[in-house]
C-alpha positions in Angstrom: -39.2 -88.7 13.3 -42.1 -89.5 10.9 -43.9 -91.2 13.9 -43.8 -87.9 15.8 -45.1 -86.0 12.9 -47.9 -88.5 12.4 -49.0 -88.1 16.1 -49.2 -84.4 15.7 -51.4 -84.5 12.6 -54.0 -86.7 14.3 -56.8 -84.5 15.6 -60.0 -85.4 17.3 -63.1 -84.3 15.3 -66.5 -83.7 16.8 -69.5 -85.4 15.2 -71.8 -83.0 13.4 -74.9 -85.0 14.3 -74.6 -84.8 18.0 -77.9 -86.2 19.4 -78.2 -83.5 22.1 -77.8 -80.7 19.5 -80.3 -82.4 17.2 -82.8 -82.7 20.0 -82.4 -79.1 21.0 -82.9 -77.9 17.5 -86.0 -80.2 17.0 -87.6 -78.8 20.2 -86.8 -75.2 19.2 -88.4 -75.6 15.8 -91.4 -77.5 17.2 -92.0 -74.6 19.6 -91.8 -72.2 16.7 -94.4 -74.2 14.8 -96.7 -74.3 17.9 -96.4 -70.5 18.3 -97.1 -69.9 14.6 -100.2 -72.1 14.5 -101.4 -70.6 17.7 -101.2 -67.1 16.2 -102.8 -68.3 13.0 -105.7 -69.9 15.0 -106.2 -66.7 17.0 -106.3 -64.6 13.8 -108.8 -67.0 12.1 -111.1 -67.2 15.1 -111.0 -63.7 16.5 -110.0 -61.4 13.7 -111.2 -62.9 10.4 -114.3 -64.8 11.6 -116.2 -61.8 12.9 -115.9 -60.1 9.5 -118.1 -62.7 7.8 
């Protein structure tokens, strides 16, 4: 009976560092950084620069 109980308690756990999820997150945050620096570049060149 203890063998049956032991089989029930075993459960499959998913890895937290799944490479596909890490890759998707990396691409997402790199895209955020590109957009941020693009907006910053636009502001510096076309909004702030003409003021000086």
